[in-house]
N, C-alpha and C positions, 0 to 999 in steps of 0.2 A: 504493499500501500504506500503511495506517495503522498507526502506532505508538502504542501507550498506554502510561502508567506502569507499569512493573513486568512487561511482558512484550512480546514481539514476535510479529508474525504473520510465517510464511513459506509458502512454497507448495513442493511437491515432487512426485515421481512416481517410480516405480520402473521399470528398463529393460523393454522388452518391446514386444510388437505393440500393444498397447491397454490402457485402464487397467485391465481386468479379466483381462489375459491372464497368469495365474498358472502355468500347467502348464508342468513342466520339458520341453523340447524333446528328443525322441530322435532315432534314425536314421531316415531317409526313404531309400526306394529310389527312385534317379534313372532316367532313360530307359535302356534297354537298347541297348547297342551290339553290332556284329557281332564276330566271333571269341569269343563266350560272354563277353565282359566286360559289366561294369555299372557305372555310377556309383553310388557311396554317399555322400550329403551328410550329413554328421553336424553338428548345429546345437549351438552351446553351450547349457548350461543358462542359462535365464532368471535361475536364482536364483544363479547363479555370483559374479557381480559384487557381488550384495548380501552374500553371506556372506564375501567378502574383506573387505569395509569392517566386517562386523559383527565380524569378528577383530580389526580396527584399533581399533574401539570398545572392545571388552574389554579390550584391551592398556591403552589409555589410563585405563579406569575403574580398573583394577588399579593402575596406576601413581600414581592419586591415592588410592587406599583408598575408593571409592567404590562402596557397593552400589547395583546398579541393578535395579528392579522393572518388568516390564512388566504392566500390568493390563488385561484382556480381558473383553469381554462384548457382549451384544447392546444395540441401544439401548433406552433406558429400564429398565435394571436396577439402576439407583440407583448406579453406578459412580461418579460425581462426588460424590455425598452420601458415600458411605463413604470416597472418599479425602479428603474436606474433615475428617470426623471423625477419620480417621486420622491426617493432618497435624497438625490442632489438638493430638491427645495425644501425640504423639510430640516436637513441638517443645516441649511442656510439661515434657518430661523431658531437655530439652538436644540431642535429635537435630536435626540441621540439615538440611532437606529442599529439593528443588528439582523443578520438575514440567515435562515436556514433554507438551502436549496435542495430540492429533491429532482433527481434525473433518474432514469435507467443507467446510462452510461455518460460519461465524458464530464469535465468540469467547466466547460464552455460559459454557462450562465454564471456560476460562482466566480470565474475571472472577471466577468463585466460588472457585477455588482460589489466584488472586493474593491475594483478600481474606484468605486465612490467613497472610499475610506471606512464604510463600515465593517464591522467584523462578519465575516461570511463563512458558515460551516455548508462542506457539501455532504449530502447523503446519496450514495448511488445503491441501486437496488439489484444491479445485473448478477451479482455472485449467488444471488438465491432466486435465479429465474425472472428477475425484472418485474417484480410487484410494479402497479401502474398507480400508485398513490403512496402518501406518506401514512405514518402510524404515529400514536403517542408514545410508544416504546422507542421509535427512532428517534421521535423530536427530543425526549428525555434524554438519551444516550448523547444528542449533539450538545445539550444545554453544558454538558461538561467543559465544552471549549468557548464557553459564552460567559462574561461577567455581567449578569441580569442586573447587578447593582449600578452598573455604569450605564445602563440604557433605559429610554422610556417606551420603545417602539421595538417590538420584534415581528419582523414580516417572515412568514413561511411560503416560499414559492413552490407549490406542490407540484407534483408530476404530471406533466400534460394529459390530460384525460377529461372528458366531459361526464363520466360516470362514476368510477371508483373513488375519486377521492371525496366526494358529496357523502358518502357511507361512513366515514371515519372522523370520529372526533378526536381531534389533537389536543384539545384544551384551550382552544383558541376563544377570543371575547367576540369575534366578528370575521365574516366570509365574504369575500368578494368575487364576483365571477368575472372574467374580460371575455368579451364576444367580438371578435372582428368583424368588419363589414365584408370580408371576403368570405364568411363562411354561410352566409344565407340567413334570411329572418326567421325560418322556421325551426333553428335549433332548440329555443327554448320550449317548443312543443314535443320535439324529438326526445329531449334529455331534461324532462320536467324537474327530476328530483334535485339537479345541480342548483337550478334557478330557484327553487321552493327553498333550498337549504342556505342560499346566501342572502346577504343583508343589502348588497349594492350591487349594480351590473354598469360596467364600464363598456360602452360601445366605443371600440378603437379602430384606428386607421380611417376615421374620417377624412383624411386628406385625400383617399383614393375614391371617394364619393363621386366626383366627375367622370369617372371611368368604369362606374360599376351600374348595374340595374338594381340597386339595394335600396329598400324602402325604409327609412330610419323609424317613421311612425308605425309601420306595420311590426318592426321588431320590439319597439317597445309595448304596442298591444300585446304581442305574444307573450312578452316577458310578464306584463300585468296580468294575462290570462291565468297563467301560472302561479305568480305571486302579486296578488293586488297591493297596489302602493309602494312597491319596493323602487327606491332612486336608480333611475336609469340616466346616466351622464355620458354623452356623446363625447369623445376624447380623440386627440391624436397625439400618441406618445412621441412620434417623430417631429411635431412642431411645437407641441406643448400646450396647443389649443384645447379649450376646454376643461382644464385640469383644477382651475380654482375651487369650483364647489367640491370635488374629490378631496383636495388637499386640505380644505376647512374641515370638511367631515372628519378626516384623521385627525388633525389638530385639536378638534372639539373631544374627541374620544380619549386622545393620549392626555388632555388637560385633566379629564374628568377622574382618571386613575389615580 
């Protein structure tokens, strides 16, 4: 395992039968026995252990007065570029940030985020089959390399995926989903759990709208069909346009800690 200045590469996986076994297990009828009896085997929910450690993480963050944000999206949405812009602007106002970055392979995103000066810890999941999300145990392990007393905001950039990350509580206080205008207006309807579980939606890459047949109003309506009232902010991570309400939302929540 190679360690680079500013961040550390970790490997983790969640408990389950395989790298993509996310479904909670239920009751299964066992073989029937004589006398009208039958054996019922009840399997423990796969997510139970994760949820328990998520509560541990949340208590730890509360003790240190750190606001924790879980950032999720599909690959290529511009999530990392959005976070680089966000961290640079927040740090300029005195908010101390750190980042935990999830990817199956590479340290590319962590390199870019570490260049902001924020401490960055990379979690790679490839050693154990390539989990498509981060888990509470993995985040807890990463915290060994972050001084929580020295930060105000911890940003977790989850693995690029619009399904699995929404199922796993990591102890965060809020969730944001980044949807790019290149992905289509129907994604909130196709992946409703992600949008239902998030607190804010950023509609990214608006600088490309002149070249696309993308309906911003229709995308917002689809998001609100799944999650009524959720803030939807069109932004361009490339130009910085539209970031003001997003940054204010974050500053307000950090201050509230």
